[in-house]
N, C-alpha and C positions, 0 to 999 in steps of 0.2 A: 504494500500500500504506500502511495506517495506521501501520505501524511504521517507515517511512522516516526520520522525524526522529530516532528512537532509534538507528537504525543510523548516521546521520550524526554524531550526538554521540558515540557509542561510538568511531567512527573518529578523531574529533578528540582524544578523551581518550587513545586508544591512541598517537597521535603524540606528545602531550604527555608521557605517562608512560613510554613505552618507547623511542621513537626519540630517545634522549638520549645525551649523552656518558658515557663510562665513569666509574666511581667514582674511578679514579685521577685523571682530568682534573678531575672535580668537586671532589675534595678539594684538589688543588693550587690551583685557583681560589679555594676558600674560604680557604686560607691567605693568598693574596695579598690578598683582600678584607679580611681581618682586619688585615693589615699596613698597608694603605692607610687603613683607619679609625683605626688606632692613630696613624698619622702626622697625620691630620686633627685628632685630639684633642690630640696633643702640641703642635701648632702653634697651638692655640686657634681653629682654623677651625670646629670643630663639637664641642660637648660630647658629642654622641651618635655622633660618628665619621662623619657623613655626608660623602660626596664626590660630585663630579659626574664626567661622563665624555664622551669623544669617541671616535668611530671616524673617523679621517681617512685616506682612501684617496688615494694618489698613484700610484705605480708605473706600470703599463701600462694603466690603466683607459681604456676606449675612449670614455667620455663626457667630452670635453674641458671641457665647461661646469662640471663638478664640481671641476675642479682649481683651486680658489681658493687664493690666497696666505694665509699665516697671519694677516696683518693684516685681511684681509677676513673670515676665519672669526671673528676676535675681534669685529669690528663686528656680525656676525650673531648672536653668542651673548651679548654683554655684558649685554643686558637680562634674560636668564634666569640667568646665572651671575655672581654678584658677584665683584669683584676680591678677590684673596687666598684664594679657595677652593682647596682641594686637588682637582686634576683628574687623573683617570687617562686616558691616551691610548692607545688601541689603534690601531696604524698599521703600514703596510708601508714607511714612510719612515724611513731610518736616520740621516739627518743632523740632529743636534740643533740646529745653528745656525738651520735653517729655522724652528724652533718659537719663536724668540726673541720675536716679537711677542705670542705667547700667554704665554710664560714671564715676560714683563715684568708681566703682570697676574695670572697664576694660579700656584699651586704645582703645577707639572706633574710627573707621575710616569709612568713607562713600565714595561712588564713586566720589562725587563732590570734595573730598579732593585731587583728582589726575588729575587736569586740564591739567597739562603738558603732562601726558601720554595719555590724550584724545584729544589733540590738533588736529583739523581737522576731528574728528570723528563725523558722523551724530548723533545728539542727539536722534534720533529715535532708535538707537542701544543700548542705555544705559541700558535698561531693560535686554537685552540679555547678555550684558557685566556683569551686576550685578550677573546674574545666574552663569556665568563661573567662576568669581572670588570667589563667595561663595562656589562653588563646590570644591574648592581647600583648604578649611579650614581643619585643622587637626581634629577638632571636629565641627560639624555643627548642629544647631538647626533650624528647619523649622516650618512652620505654617500648622497645620492639615487642610485637605480639600483643600488646595491651590495647584492648578496644577502648579503654578510657582515654589513652593517648590518641587513639585513632580518631575519636570525635573531635579532639582538640585540633588535630591536623586538618580535619574537614572544615572546621570553622575558620582556620587560618587560610584555607583555600578560598573560602567565600570572601574573607577580608582582602586577600591578594587581588581578586578580581575587581572588587569595588574600588580599591585604592590604586589599581593598575601598577602593582609593584613589579620589580624586575622579574621577567620571565612569565608574566601573567598571561600573555597571548598564547603561550604553549602549555599553560597549566602548571608551570614549574614554580617551586617555592625555594628560594635561595637562602632563607634564614630559618629553616625548619629541619631538624636533624634527630637521629636516634643516638643516644649516648652509649648504646650497648655494644658497639663493635664497628670496625672499619668497613666490613662488607655491606652493612645496611645504613651506615651513617648518612650518606648523601643521596639516598634513594629519591627524595622529594625534589631534587634539583633537576630531574629529568622526567619527561613524560613517559609513563609506562602504562600500557593497556592492562585491563583487568585480567588477572590470572590467579590460579590457586597457589596457596590458600588465601581465599578472599577475606577471611576474618582478621588476618594479622596486621593489616594496614589499610589505609584509604587510597583511592585512585583518583587521578585528575579528572576523569570523566564525570565525577560527581559535581565539579564546580567550574570546569573550563567552558567558557562561551555558552553557558546554558540560557542566557537571555537572547540568544540569536533567534530571529524570526518572531519575537514577541509581538511586534506591531502587526504582522500579517494575521495573527490570530483574531484581531479585532476588526478586520476588514469584512464588511458584509458582502457576500458573493452576489446578492441580489442587486446591490448598488453598482457593483462592477459590471454587471450585465447591461445596465442602462447608461453607462458612460458614453 
């Protein structure tokens, strides 16, 4: 059918625009993002308030090879994130001492550092807020095979298209990485078609050029016939 591509893109836009977190969650995350940016500015790390971000998965994750120690994560990220940068960390790990090798180099902040911005917010929403805040980092490092990281990458794909960041025309993201190893670190810097295993990462087809043809969908065929 000649309309299949339009149906495909409509579905992707529907997912982007409507399968989203509620306004309460979005607004709470926006308050935290504003606070992180204010901190970055006040510390002289960025006049524009830019910060970087991680999602570090520890917990009960079945992929043991992703459980790097903090000093290894620093070694894998130091070329992309300069020392002294304000870095927001979304994580399921509760012990702050574990993060010391990162804190020795970065100004680390966590969601629980922003209690004022989260006042009255259901704690069951914290994981989703973590994702939204992390998605706004200038540079982001996620955990390979993690679907939690995967959704952050997808949101960053949406952001890259809206802001027309480097590589956006090809669906590339040049400031989004995995911290878990050299083989997968740079996968988002290149357009890759969907392949198995599809659960372990996101693919550019979800965000690249999905607004194409949107004007044509609103053209009345009856009017066209009477032109």
